[in-house]
N, C-alpha and C positions, 0 to 999 in steps of 0.2 A: 889748421891742424890736420895732418894727414895720418891715416891709420897704416902703419907699416906692418910688415909680416911679424916683426918681433913683438910689437904691441898686441896684435891679435893673438899670438902664441901665448903670451903671459896672461891675457884676459881669459883665455880658454883654460889654462892651468889653474888660475885662481877660482874660476867657476866650478871646475871639477873638484878642487880641494874643498870648497865650501859645501858642495853637494854631498861629498863623502862624510864630512863632519856632521851634517844634519842627519844622514843615514845612521851613523854611529850613535848619535844621541837618541834617535828614535828607537833603535834596536835595544839600547840600554833601558829606556823607559818601558818598552814592551816586555823585556825580561823581568824588570822590577814589578810591573803590574801582574805578570803571570805568577811570580813567586808569591806575591801578596795574596792573590786569588787562591793559589794552592794552599797556603797556610790557613786561609779562611775556610776552605773546604775541609781540610784536616780537622779543624776545630769543630766544624758543624757535624762531621760524620762521627766524631767521638761522643758517645752517650754514656753518661755515668750510670752506675748501678747503685740504687739505694740499698745499702747493706750496713750491717752493724756487727761488731764482734761481741760474742757472748762473754760476759765477765766470769762465768763459772767454767765453761768447757773450752772457751777460746775459739769456737767454730764460727766462721763468718756465715751469716744467714741473711736472707731477704725477708721482708715482712716486718711483723711487729714482735714476733716471738722466735725463740731459738728453734731451729729445725732438727737439732740432734735429739733422737728419741731417748738416748741414754742420759741426757742432761736433765738435772732437776728444775731448770729454769724454763723448760718447754711447756 
């Protein structure tokens, strides 16, 4: 079996195609991992505030009692 110029040419073309396919797959996986990591970081950076809405005046307050000085619930 002799290796001709045509066979070598097609072998190189196939190897380049396979190499680019793996590069594309790796890039997609990297982008997907970065997106997942970014979403996780966004969720971690968001901190909730413990607050409640006063039934009487409607003011949102933190703590255990209403912070509105004019409210009878404070």
